[in-house]
C-alpha positions, -999 to +999 in steps of 0.1 A: +777+205-350+775+226-318+764+262-314+787+290-321+807+307-294+780+333-288+755+307-276+754+298-239+757+261-232+749+250-196+770+222-184+776+201-153+810+185-143+808+152-124+828+120-117+821+086-101+841+069-073+839+035-091+837+025-127+800+026-137+778+024-168+758+056-174+722+042-175+700+072-171+700+110-168+668+128-156+666+165-162+642+194-166+645+219-194+619+243-208+615+268-236+603+304-238+570+311-254+587+322-286+608+291-291+603+278-326+622+245-322+612+231-288+644+211-290+674+203-266+704+180-271+719+164-240+755+151-244+781+134-224+817+146-229+851+138-214+870+166-196+896+187-214+915+207-189+884+218-169+860+222-198+840+197-219+859+182-248+831+191-273+850+175-302+847+140-286+811+133-275+807+100-258+769+099-262+741+123-269+704+125-277+681+152-290+646+157-275+621+175-298+586+187-288+589+175-253+596+206-232+571+227-214+571+265-215+591+284-188+567+298-162+536+283-177+509+266-157+491+254-188+522+237-203+547+234-175+581+218-178+584+182-168+611+157-162+628+143-193+647+110-192+677+101-213+686+065-214+717+061-237+711+034-264+746+022-256+755+027-220+790+042-218+813+029-192+826+058-170+861+054-155+864+059-118+875+093-106+876+107-141+858+140-149+829+140-173+805+167-184+767+166-191+759+195-215+727+209-229+725+225-264+697+244-281+695+244-319+710+275-336+683+301-343+656+280-325+651+301-294+662+298-258+663+266-238+663+269-200+678+243-176+653+245-148+666+251-112+669+223-087+651+223-054+680+214-032+699+247-034+729+231-051+749+256-072+780+258-095+775+250-132+796+262-161+785+280-192+801+285-227+800+320-241+822+345-259+846+317-269+854+303-234+840+282-205+833+300-173+825+284-139+795+301-122+779+303-089+745+299-105+719+275-090+723+241-107+697+229-130+675+199-120+696+169-128+699+133-117+727+110-131+721+073-126+747+046-131+753+009-125+784-013-121+768-037-146+754-029-180+716-030-181 
């Protein structure tokens, strides 16, 4: 189950020019000092008219106890790696979404900024998806034309 409409859900829209298996996603998320869950779920969704089709997750994984604290030098955020247990085959030129979710009532999760200056994620709040001009979170999507 995904968070209610009042929760923000950072997401990134992407596509591939050729059919590829999703083999790895590297990302950086962190928590605030008061976060009680230290948990984030990363998911892959198909597109639904310009928004993630959150009723049809293709793959997902929850990371618990692995994020650093936002702004901390003693427990800084680090790169997390998602390697789907079954690598989904992504169709060429079809839109897909990578989405991050925090547990309900568990505190905030931050998708840490990239260092290249790229911008333009989407967020879910107040019952709808909104494209933003925010700096994109640090994210690397890796695929292969053959299953690993």
